[in-house]
C-alpha positions in Angstrom: 19.8 11.7 -22.8 18.0 14.8 -21.6 17.5 15.5 -17.9 13.8 14.6 -18.3 14.8 11.3 -20.0 17.3 10.5 -17.2 14.6 11.2 -14.6 12.1 8.9 -16.4 14.8 6.1 -16.6 15.3 6.5 -12.8 11.6 6.3 -12.3 11.4 3.0 -14.2 14.3 1.5 -12.3 13.1 2.6 -8.9 9.3 2.5 -9.2 7.7 0.0 -11.6 9.2 -2.9 -9.6 8.1 -1.5 -6.2 4.9 -2.4 -4.5 1.6 -0.9 -5.5 1.3 0.6 -2.1 4.6 2.4 -2.6 3.5 3.7 -6.0 0.3 5.0 -4.5 2.2 6.7 -1.7 4.4 8.5 -4.3 1.4 9.8 -6.1 -0.4 10.7 -2.9 2.5 12.8 -1.7 3.0 14.5 -5.0 6.4 13.1 -5.6 5.0 11.6 -8.8 2.0 12.5 -10.8 -0.4 9.9 -12.2 0.9 10.7 -15.6 4.6 10.2 -14.7 3.7 6.8 -13.1 1.8 5.8 -16.2 4.6 6.9 -18.4 7.1 4.7 -16.4 4.8 1.7 -17.0 4.3 2.6 -20.7 8.1 2.6 -21.1 8.5 -0.8 -19.4 5.7 -2.2 -21.5 7.2 -0.9 -24.8 10.6 -2.3 -23.8 9.6 -5.8 -22.6 6.2 -6.7 -24.1 7.5 -7.5 -27.6 9.5 -10.3 -26.0 7.1 -11.4 -23.2 3.8 -11.0 -25.1 1.9 -10.3 -21.9 -0.4 -7.6 -23.3 -2.7 -8.3 -26.2 -4.5 -5.0 -26.1 -2.4 -1.9 -25.2 -2.6 1.7 -26.3 -0.2 4.1 -24.8 -2.3 7.2 -25.7 -5.4 5.7 -24.0 -3.3 5.1 -20.8 -1.9 8.7 -20.9 -5.5 10.1 -21.4 -6.7 8.3 -18.2 -3.7 9.5 -16.2 -4.1 13.1 -17.3 -7.7 13.1 -16.3 -6.8 11.9 -12.8 -4.1 14.6 -12.5 -6.6 17.3 -13.5 -9.3 16.0 -11.2 -10.1 18.2 -8.2 -12.5 15.8 -6.5 -11.8 13.2 -3.7 -9.2 10.7 -4.6 -10.0 7.0 -4.6 -8.0 4.3 -2.8 -6.2 3.4 -6.1 -5.7 6.9 -7.5 -3.2 6.7 -10.3 -2.3 3.0 -9.9 -1.6 1.4 -13.3 -3.3 -2.0 -13.4 -3.9 -4.8 -16.0 -6.9 -7.0 -16.7 -7.0 -10.5 -18.0 -8.6 -10.7 -21.5 -11.5 -12.7 -20.1 -12.8 -9.9 -17.9 -15.0 -7.4 -19.7 -13.3 -4.0 -19.9 -15.1 -1.4 -21.9 -13.1 -0.4 -25.0 -10.6 -3.3 -24.7 -10.7 -6.5 -26.6 -12.1 -9.4 -24.6 -11.5 -12.4 -26.8 -10.8 -15.1 -24.3 -7.8 -16.1 -26.5 -10.1 -17.5 -29.3 -10.5 -16.8 -33.0 -14.2 -17.4 -32.4 -14.2 -14.2 -30.4 -11.7 -12.2 -32.5 -12.1 -8.4 -32.2 -14.9 -8.6 -29.6 -14.9 -5.4 -27.5 -17.4 -5.1 -24.5 -19.4 -1.9 -24.1 -19.6 -2.2 -20.4 -17.1 -3.0 -17.6 -17.3 -6.1 -15.4 -18.2 -5.2 -11.9 -14.6 -5.5 -10.7 -13.3 -3.3 -13.5 -15.9 -0.6 -12.7 -14.8 -0.7 -9.1 -11.2 -0.3 -10.1 -12.0 2.7 -12.2 -14.1 4.2 -9.4 -11.1 3.8 -7.1 -8.9 5.8 -9.5 -7.0 3.0 -11.1 -5.5 3.5 -14.6 -6.3 0.6 -16.9 -3.2 -0.3 -18.9 -4.7 -3.0 -21.1 -5.8 -6.6 -21.5 -3.4 -9.5 -20.9 -3.1 -12.8 -22.8 -4.7 -16.1 -21.8 -5.1 -19.6 -23.4 -8.1 -20.2 -25.5 -11.3 -20.4 -23.4 -9.0 -20.5 -20.3 -8.7 -24.3 -20.2 -4.9 -24.7 -20.0 -2.0 -24.2 -17.6 0.0 -22.6 -20.4 -0.8 -19.3 -22.0 -0.9 -19.7 -25.8 -3.5 -19.3 -28.6 -3.8 -18.8 -32.3 -4.7 -15.1 -31.9 -1.5 -13.9 -30.2 0.8 -16.9 -29.6 2.6 -17.8 -26.4 3.3 -15.5 -23.4 6.8 -16.0 -22.0 8.0 -16.1 -18.4 10.3 -13.2 -17.5 12.5 -15.5 -15.4 13.2 -17.6 -18.5 11.6 -16.8 -21.8 11.9 -20.5 -22.9 9.4 -21.3 -20.1 5.7 -20.6 -19.6 4.3 -18.1 -17.0 1.5 -20.5 -16.4 -2.2 -20.3 -17.2 -4.8 -19.3 -17.6 -3.8 -15.9 -16.1 -0.3 -16.1 -17.6 -0.4 -12.8 -19.3 -1.2 -11.2 -15.9 1.6 -13.0 -14.0 4.2 -12.1 -16.6 3.2 -8.5 -16.7 3.2 -8.0 -12.9 6.4 -10.0 -12.3 8.3 -7.9 -14.9 6.9 -4.5 -13.8 4.6 -4.0 -16.8 1.8 -3.6 -14.3 1.6 -2.7 -10.7 -1.2 -5.2 -10.0 -4.1 -6.8 -11.8 -7.0 -9.2 -12.1 -6.9 -12.8 -13.2 -9.4 -15.6 -12.8 -9.2 -19.1 -11.3 -11.2 -22.3 -11.8 -8.4 -24.8 -11.2 -5.4 -22.8 -10.1 -5.4 -20.1 -12.8 -4.2 -17.2 -10.6 -2.2 -19.4 -8.2 -0.1 -21.5 -10.6 1.0 -18.4 -12.6 1.9 -16.6 -9.4 4.0 -19.6 -8.4 5.6 -19.7 -11.9 6.6 -16.0 -11.9 7.4 -15.2 -8.2 4.4 -13.0 -7.4 1.4 -13.2 -5.0 -2.2 -14.0 -5.8 -5.5 -14.8 -4.1 -8.3 -17.2 -5.2 -11.1 -15.7 -3.1 -14.2 -17.5 -1.8 -16.7 -17.5 -4.6 -19.0 -14.5 -4.1 -16.6 -12.4 -2.1 -15.4 -10.6 -5.3 -18.2 -10.3 -7.9 -17.8 -12.4 -11.0 -20.3 -10.6 -13.2 -18.7 -9.7 -16.5 -16.3 -12.6 -16.6 -16.3 -14.6 -19.8 -17.3 -17.3 -19.9 -19.8 -16.6 -17.1 -19.2 -18.2 -13.7 -22.4 -20.2 -13.7 -23.5 -23.8 -12.9 -20.5 -25.7 -11.4 -18.3 -22.8 -12.3 -20.1 -20.6 -9.8 -18.4 -22.8 -7.2 -15.1 -23.5 -9.1 -14.5 -20.2 -10.8 -13.6 -16.7 -9.4 -11.9 -13.4 -10.3 -8.8 -13.0 -8.2 -6.3 -10.2 -7.5 -2.6 -10.6 -8.4 0.3 -8.4 -7.3 3.9 -8.4 -6.2 3.1 -8.3 -2.5 0.4 -9.8 -0.3 -0.2 -6.3 1.0 -1.1 -5.2 -2.5 -3.3 -8.3 -3.0 -5.1 -7.4 0.2 -5.6 -3.8 -1.0 -7.2 -5.0 -4.2 -9.4 -7.5 -2.3 -10.7 -4.7 0.0 -11.3 -2.5 -3.0 -13.2 -5.1 -5.0 -15.0 -7.2 -2.4 -18.6 -6.4 -1.6 -22.1 -7.4 -2.7 -23.2 -7.0 -6.3 -27.0 -7.0 -6.3 -27.1 -8.2 -9.9 -24.8 -11.1 -9.3 -26.7 -14.2 -8.0 -23.5 -15.7 -6.5 -22.3 -12.4 -4.9 -22.1 -12.5 -1.1 -23.0 -9.7 1.4 -20.2 -10.9 3.7 -18.6 -7.8 5.4 -14.9 -7.2 5.4 -13.1 -8.3 8.5 -10.2 -6.7 10.2 -8.1 -9.3 12.0 -5.1 -8.6 14.3 -2.0 -10.7 14.3 -3.0 -12.0 17.7 -6.4 -13.1 16.3 -4.7 -14.8 13.4 -2.4 -16.7 15.7 -5.4 -18.4 17.3 -5.8 -20.6 14.2 -3.7 -23.7 14.2 -2.1 -24.3 10.8 -1.8 -27.7 9.3 1.0 -28.3 6.8 1.9 -31.1 4.3 4.6 -31.3 1.7 2.8 -33.6 -0.7 -0.4 -35.7 -1.0 1.4 -39.1 -1.2 0.0 -39.6 -4.8 1.9 -37.0 -6.9 5.5 -36.1 -5.7 6.9 -32.6 -5.6 10.4 -31.4 -6.2 12.9 -31.3 -3.3 12.9 -27.5 -3.5 9.2 -27.4 -3.2 9.4 -29.4 0.0 12.0 -27.0 1.2 9.8 -24.0 0.4 7.0 -25.4 2.5 9.4 -26.1 5.4 10.8 -22.6 5.1 7.3 -21.1 5.2 6.5 -23.3 8.2 9.5 -22.1 10.1 8.8 -18.4 9.3 5.2 -18.9 10.7 6.5 -20.6 13.8 9.0 -17.8 14.4 6.0 -15.4 14.1 4.2 -17.1 16.9 1.9 -19.5 15.0 1.2 -23.1 15.9 2.0 -25.2 12.8 1.4 -28.9 12.9 1.6 -31.8 10.3 -1.9 -32.4 8.9 -3.3 -33.5 5.6 -7.1 -33.8 5.0 -8.3 -37.2 3.8 -10.8 -35.6 1.4 -8.2 -34.2 -1.0 -8.3 -36.9 -3.6 -12.1 -37.3 -3.6 -12.4 -33.5 -4.1 -10.0 -33.6 -7.0 -12.0 -36.4 -8.7 -15.2 -34.3 -8.4 -13.3 -31.2 -9.6 -12.2 -33.2 -12.7 -15.8 -34.1 -13.5 -16.9 -30.4 -13.3 -13.9 -28.6 -14.8 -12.8 -31.1 -17.4 -15.9 -33.1 -18.4 -18.5 -30.4 -17.8 -16.2 -27.8 -19.1 -15.9 -29.5 -22.5 -19.7 -30.1 -22.5 -20.3 -26.4 -21.9 -18.3 -25.5 -25.0 -19.8 -28.0 -27.3 -22.5 -25.7 -28.8 -20.1 -22.9 -29.4 -17.4 -24.9 -31.1 -19.7 -27.2 -33.1 -18.6 -27.1 -36.8 -15.8 -24.7 -36.0 -13.1 -27.0 -34.6 -10.8 -26.0 -37.4 -10.5 -22.6 -35.8 -9.4 -23.9 -32.4 -6.0 -23.5 -30.9 -3.9 -26.7 -30.4 -3.8 -25.9 -26.7 -7.7 -26.1 -26.6 -7.8 -29.2 -28.8 -5.4 -30.7 -26.2 -7.9 -30.0 -23.4 -10.8 -31.4 -25.5 -8.8 -34.6 -26.1 -8.2 -35.0 -22.3 -12.0 -34.4 -21.7 -13.0 -36.8 -24.5 -10.8 -39.5 -23.0 -12.8 -39.2 -19.8 -16.1 -39.5 -21.6 -19.3 -37.4 -21.3 -21.2 -37.3 -18.1 -24.7 -38.7 -18.1 -27.5 -36.9 -16.4 -27.3 -39.4 -13.5 -23.6 -39.0 -13.2 -23.8 -35.2 -13.1 -26.5 -35.3 -10.5 -24.5 -37.7 -8.4 -21.4 -35.6 -8.7 -23.3 -32.5 -7.7 -24.6 -34.1 -4.5 -21.2 -35.7 -3.8 -19.5 -32.3 -4.0 -21.6 -31.0 -1.1 -21.0 -34.1 0.9 -17.3 -33.9 0.4 -17.2 -30.2 1.2 -18.9 -30.9 4.5 -16.4 -33.6 5.3 -13.5 -31.4 4.4 -14.8 -28.6 6.6 -15.2 -31.0 9.5 -11.6 -32.2 9.0 -10.4 -28.6 9.1 -12.0 -27.8 12.5 -8.8 -28.3 14.4 -6.6 -27.1 11.5 -8.6 -24.3 9.9 -5.6 -23.1 7.9 -3.5 -25.2 5.5 0.0 -24.7 4.2 1.1 -26.8 1.2 2.7 -26.7 -2.2 1.2 -24.6 -5.0 2.3 -27.2 -7.6 4.5 -30.2 -8.1 7.1 -28.5 -10.3 8.2 -24.9 -11.1 7.7 -23.2 -14.4 8.0 -25.6 -17.3 9.3 -25.2 -20.8 6.8 -24.3 -23.5 4.8 -27.3 -24.6 6.2 -29.6 -21.9 3.6 -32.0 -20.6 5.2 -34.4 -18.2 8.1 -34.3 -15.7 10.1 -36.8 -13.7 10.0 -36.1 -10.0 11.5 -38.4 -7.4 11.7 -41.1 -10.0 8.0 -40.9 -10.9 6.4 -39.4 -14.0 4.1 -36.5 -13.2 1.6 -35.8 -15.9 0.3 -32.4 -17.0 -3.0 -32.0 -15.2 -1.7 -33.9 -12.1 1.1 -31.4 -11.4 -1.5 -28.7 -10.5 -3.7 -30.9 -8.3 -2.4 -28.9 -5.3 -4.6 -26.0 -6.4 -7.5 -27.9 -7.9 -8.7 -29.3 -4.5 -9.5 -25.9 -3.2 -11.6 -24.9 -6.2 -13.9 -27.8 -5.4 -13.9 -26.8 -1.8 -14.8 -23.2 -2.7 -12.0 -22.2 -0.3 -9.9 -19.1 -0.4 -6.2 -19.7 -1.2 -3.2 -17.5 -1.7 0.2 -18.2 -3.2 3.4 -16.5 -2.0 6.9 -16.7 -3.4 9.3 -18.5 -1.0 11.9 -20.7 -2.7 14.0 -21.2 -5.8 14.6 -24.1 -8.1 18.2 -25.2 -9.1 17.7 -23.1 -12.3 16.7 -20.1 -10.2 13.0 -20.3 -10.9 10.5 -19.1 -8.3 8.7 -21.6 -6.1 5.6 -20.5 -4.2 3.7 -22.0 -1.3 -0.1 -22.1 -0.9 -2.1 -21.0 2.2 -5.7 -21.9 2.4 -8.6 -21.4 4.8 -12.2 -22.3 5.1 -14.8 -20.5 2.8 -15.4 -16.9 3.7 -12.2 -16.7 5.7 -10.4 -14.8 3.0 -9.0 -12.2 5.4 -7.4 -15.1 7.4 -5.6 -16.2 4.3 -4.5 -12.7 3.4 -3.2 -12.0 6.9 -1.2 -15.3 7.3 0.1 -15.2 3.7 1.2 -11.6 4.5 3.4 -12.9 7.3 5.0 -15.4 5.0 5.5 -12.7 2.3 7.3 -10.4 4.7 9.7 -13.2 5.6 10.6 -13.9 1.9 9.0 -11.6 -0.7 9.2 -10.6 -4.3 12.4 -10.5 -6.2 12.6 -9.0 -9.7 13.7 -11.1 -12.7 16.9 -9.8 -14.3 15.2 -8.8 -17.5 12.8 -6.5 -15.6 15.7 -4.1 -14.7 16.8 -1.8 -17.4 
């Protein structure tokens, strides 16, 4: 190995698994060039992606070209200058395939960036490529007929979750410093929980959704968002600050300004915690993780009390109508006469939806009104406990194609296991996931921190306190 090769090997070991903030610092001080940082990630991708299948569109020369241009630039540097990032293959990225995991969209390449991608580029980020997702994003496992399954770097026999599973696997294993996923029912939070990283489902409108496919319209304007994912909450907060802001062409986009909250200001919020919802049990290690996070927050000076909103199950039932039943109805025109091209994982979703039946116009109207009533009730319940601490899911990362689990002597079915995230899509509330515990098999277990709509900075600040107490650990395969 030449001295140059030895140096690059050391860069991979020491840098690709560090925080995005640290990587930016190394570029800012001149210790590394953008090209050297990009090369380190290219090497990690080429080493691990064949096994993980996190990226579905990656071109090393295209990455090198971006980094060289940044190194040659003499102008002002953006907040993300030289940072290698990845993008879920449902977010339009000019020049990269955006196929939403479907044969029906095979080889589709957008000509324009989604708003969030344009903002990443403007801030100086290096786009590494597009990451895998389940067909049409309607699954908690990342698999499709185009590219096959993505594997969890903690155990390749297990899923990294869905629908942002390619993102979570890439970030957890150091194939990306940070990235963008999307979330309509836990799709950035469940994968973060499965792979031991951090993520934020923002309030709809805080981060523009224009350019996401399928579009975040109708009920999905409330349920669905683009959300940042990274190895630390500090990095998630950095992406949030970079991406947030009004988009005048996005009808859902909010002009809400960024807030700067001190630790003392955050401590004025009483946190309510619960270990389960009394309907679907969670593993003992999940309970322990919630308790550990609670203790860390108490030690940091927060008031944390037992509290569980009564509106959770009604919110979940309305979420089901919109995400599952309406979701299937939205896709009917596109898949008509083409079901032979659909992935088994999407056929599985359709079977679940068909078992629930189609919504009539009256049922849809009633559900729409009920959602607003329930959101008002939930917000009233949260007046004294404006922040919630709870599980991210009932179980840790599951084996590929598993669909039920036994927890505390009860069978937990596939869609029920992730109800802990689904509530908050219906509430349109910001929620973060932070790694805290471990399962008996050594798999990561995250906890979820939620606040009221438009209090994203509260979530980021409190989740950051938990993250500092526990934090990211690299899976063994990520280290060369």
